[in-house]
N, C-alpha and C positions, 0 to 999 in steps of 0.2 A: 271340240275346244277351238277357240279362235286363235290363229297363228299370231305370234308376237309381231306387232306392226313394225317395230324397230328392225327385227331380223329380216322381214320382208322388204323393207325399204333398203336395207343394206344390200340385199341380193340384187335389187333393181339397179342400184348405183354401181355395183360390181359389174353387172352385165353391160350396163351402158358404157362404162369405161372400156371394157373389152371390145365392144362394137365400134366405138370411136377409134380405138387404136387400130382395129382391122380396116376400118374405112380409110384412115389416113395412109395405110400401107397398100391400099388397093387402087389400081389404075383402070380406067375404062368402065367405070360403073360401080354400083354398090356391091359389097361382099355378099355372097349367097346367104340367104336367111335373114338379112337385116330387115327387109320390108315386112316380112311376116312377124318378126319380133316387135317392130314398132306398132304394127296394127293390133297386136294382141292386147294392149293395155295403154290407155292415155298416159299413165305414169311413165311407161317406157319412152314415149316420145318426149315428154318433158325432161326426163333425165338425160336423154341423148342430146337434145337441143342445147341444154345448158352446158354440157361438156364440149360440144362441138363449137359453140361460140367462144368458149374459153380457149380452145386449141387454136382458133383462128383470130384471136384478138390482135389487131394491127399494132396497137400500142405496146402490148406485151412482147410481140415478136420484134418490134423495133428496139425495145429496151434490152432484150436478150442479145440481139445482134450488136448493139452498141457496147454492151458489157463484154462480149467476146472480143471486139476490136480493142477495147481498152485493156483487157487482160493481156493481149498480145503485145501492146506497145504502151505500157504505163508511163514511160518517160515522156511520151508525146501528148499525153492526155492533159487537156487544159480545162476539163469540166465537161459534164454531159448535160448541159443546160437544156438541150432540146428533148431529152429523154423524159418521158412521163408515163407512169403506169396509170392508165386512165381508169375512171370509175367504172367503166363498162367491164373491165377485167375483174375488178373487185366484186362487182355485182354478180358476174358469172360464177366466180368462186363461191360466193355466198349462196347463190341459187343451187349450186351443185351439192353443197354440203348441208344446208339447213333443211329440216323437214318441212313439209307443206304447212303444218300447223304453226310453225314458228317456234315451237317449244324447244328448249335446250335439252340435249341428251348426249351421252357419251358416244364416241365413235371408235370403231376398230380400224385397223389399217387396210382399207380397201381403196378402190379407184386408182389403179396404177398410173393412169394418165393424169387424172386430177391431182393426185399426190405429187407427181413430178412437176406439174405446172405450178401448183401451190408452193412447192419447195423453191421453184425458180423465183416466184414472187417474193418469198421470204428472203432469199439470198440477195435479190436486188435491193430490197428494203434495207438490209444490213450494210451491204457493200457500197451502194450508190447513194444512200441517204445523205451523207455529208455534201454531195454535189446536187442532189435533187431538192433538198429542203430550201425554202425561201430564206434569203438573208434578212435578218431583222433590220428595221429602219435605222437611220443614223441617230447618234446621240449628239446633241449640241449643248455645250456648256460654256458659260460666259461669266465674267466677273466685272464689277464696276471698279473705278479707281479706289484704292484703299481697301479693297476686299480681296480675300483669298478663298480658294475652294479646293477641297479634296474630292476627286472623282474616282470611285472604285469600279473597275470594269468586271464583267462576268468572267473574263479569262484569268482574273487574279492580278492584273496590272493596276497600278495606282498612279493617277495623274494629279499633280498639285499645281493649280493655276495661280499665278500671281495676279495682281490687280490689273484691270483694263485688258483682260485676255479673253480669247475665244478659240475653242477647238471644236472640230466636227469629227466624231469617231464612228467608224463602221467596222464591226466585227463580222467578218465573212467566214465561210466554211474553210477556206484555204489560205486566208491571209487576214491580217488585222491592219486597218488603215486609219490614219489620223491626219487631218489637215489643221495645221496651226495657222489660223487666220489672222491672229493679232496677239501681241503680248508675249508672255513667257510662261513656260510649263516645265516642271521637273517630272521626268518620267522614271518610274520604277517598273520595268516590263517583266511580266511573268515569262519564264522560259517555255517555249513551245516550238520545237524544231519543225513541226508540220505546218505551222502558221507563222510565217515571218511577220514582223511588226514594222510597218512603214509609216514614216511621217513626211508629209509634203509641206514645204514652206517656200512659197514663191517658185522659182525655177529649180530649186534643189530638192533632193529626196534623201532621207535618212532611213537606213534599214538595219534591224537588229533581230536577234532571236530571243534574247533575254539579257537585259543589262540595265544600268542606271545612268541617265544622262540628263542634261538640261538644254533646252532650246529657247532662245530669246530672239524675237523679231524687233529690231530697232530701225524703223524706217525702211530704207532699201537694203539694209544689211542685216543678216541674221548670224547668231553665234551659237555654235555647238560646243558643249563642254561635257566630257565623259568622266563619270565618277567610278564606274566599275564595268568590267567586260570590254567588249570591242564593238565599235559602231562604224558602219560604212556610210559615207556621204558622197553623193553623186550630184554634179552640177554640169549638165551638158556632157562634154567629153572628159571633164576632170573628175577624178575619183580618188578618194583618200580613205584609209582605214585608221581609226583612232583608237588608242588604248586608254586605260585609266590615267588621268592626269594630263590629258591632251585637250587642246582647245583650238578651234578654227573658225574663221569668219567665212561667210558665203554671201555672194551678191550676184546681180545679173551679169557681172563681168567674169564670174567664176569663183574659184576657191582661193582663200588667202593663205598665208603662211601658217604652219603649225606653231603653236605656242604651248608652254607648260604652265600648269597651275597646281595648287595644293588642294586635292579633293577633301582633305580633312579640315581646311579652313572654313569659317562660316560663310554661307552664301546668302542669297536673297531671302531664303526661308527663315533665316535667323536675323534678317534685316541688314545684311552687310554686302558690300561689293568691294572686292580687292582687285586692283588692276594695275598693270605696269604701264598702261597707256590706252586711253580711250578718247574718242572725240567728245567734246562737250555736249554736242547734240544727242549722242547716244546716252550719255549720263543723264541728261535732262529727261529723256524719254523714260528711262528706268525710274527716275524720281517721280515722274508723273503717275506711274502705276500705284504709288503709295500715297500720293499727295491728295488731300481733300479739295484743294483748289489748283487750277491749271497753272503750270509754269511754262512761260514762253520766252523765246529768245527775241530780243528787239531787233537784232541784225542777224540774218541767217549765216553770214560769214563767220560769226562767232562760233558757230557749231563745229568748225574745223579745229578749234583750239584743242590741243592734246592735254589731257589732265591725267594724273596718276595718283595712286594712294589707296587708302582704305576709307570708304565712305559709308555713312549710315543711310541706308535707303528708307528705313522706317521713320526717319526724322528729316523729311525733305528740307524744311526751312532751315534747320540747324546746319545741314550739309551745304546749303547754298551760302549761308553766312561764312562758313569755313572756306568755301571756294573763293569768295570775295576777298578774303584775307590773303590767299595764296596767289591769286591771278588778278589781272587787271579787269575786274568785274565789279559791278555795283547792282544793287537790287532796288526795284521800285514796287512797293506793295500797293495794289490797286483793288478796286471793288471786284473786278473780274479775274483776279489772280495775281501771280507774282511775275514781274517782268525782269529779265536778266539783261543788263546793258553793259556796254563797254565803259569802263571807268574813265572819267575825264582826266586828261593829262594834267599833272601838277603844274601850277603856275610858277 
């Protein structure tokens, strides 16, 4: 009766693993009996060579060494970007385990060395995968004036873009990054203590774990408003932590003074802006996000005029007419948009 080929192959792999383990522990030559065993059958040489390659795979050894270092000093670890389990190691594992015919068949627990190395590979895959996996490419979202957009991220965060806005999102293994390149965005950030959520806007950086806040870029100045949770904003050496109901401006000169607002009051998503004081230029920029036609200031000096009140952002022309009644302003409707001018002095 012909011996079972699976059993015979298992025995060869068992013996090969034993011989590799002995060879690794032997100095000054091969262990006694190895040469004879290799010469007895070509299958012996094939099994031994496959496990020998696996035991000496440089990428695997490098990965294991890197993991040992990281396990000893996890606080200093910033990622193991250079570690990669090369395809040669995977090929060696496959060659050591798969039968020559390529047929799939069940295996019992043999190959002490191969099993240990394969377990090492599996452990690396589980523990280092968040650092080894490639980061997905950035997500770029933009809106035209008068348009809004809701962007739902894979981490569960939701970004609502106002008109004339643009963001670039990069969800990495260890952090989540957003660049607010233009306009205004309302952030509802999913809580993830393992991956801080950072937003860059010009020279400033905002960082949270999970909270709700709004960011608006108005020319050279940006405004942060916190609706729930806590948000840290950093600009150069200046740093401030805001709680719900707090608002702050940031510019190239640093951070402004903290201000209070009512998070329950309607905001731009409902078409409103309520402010105790804002330069006219910034109000015009916010109106432009909703306006189907451009609104321009005839004189840049007018932009410094402080205005306050509750304004309808979703009805730009109506708001401009209201402003002209309250402040020394007049409107000129032109083919290319609406021009805001200083009102003529009464005669």
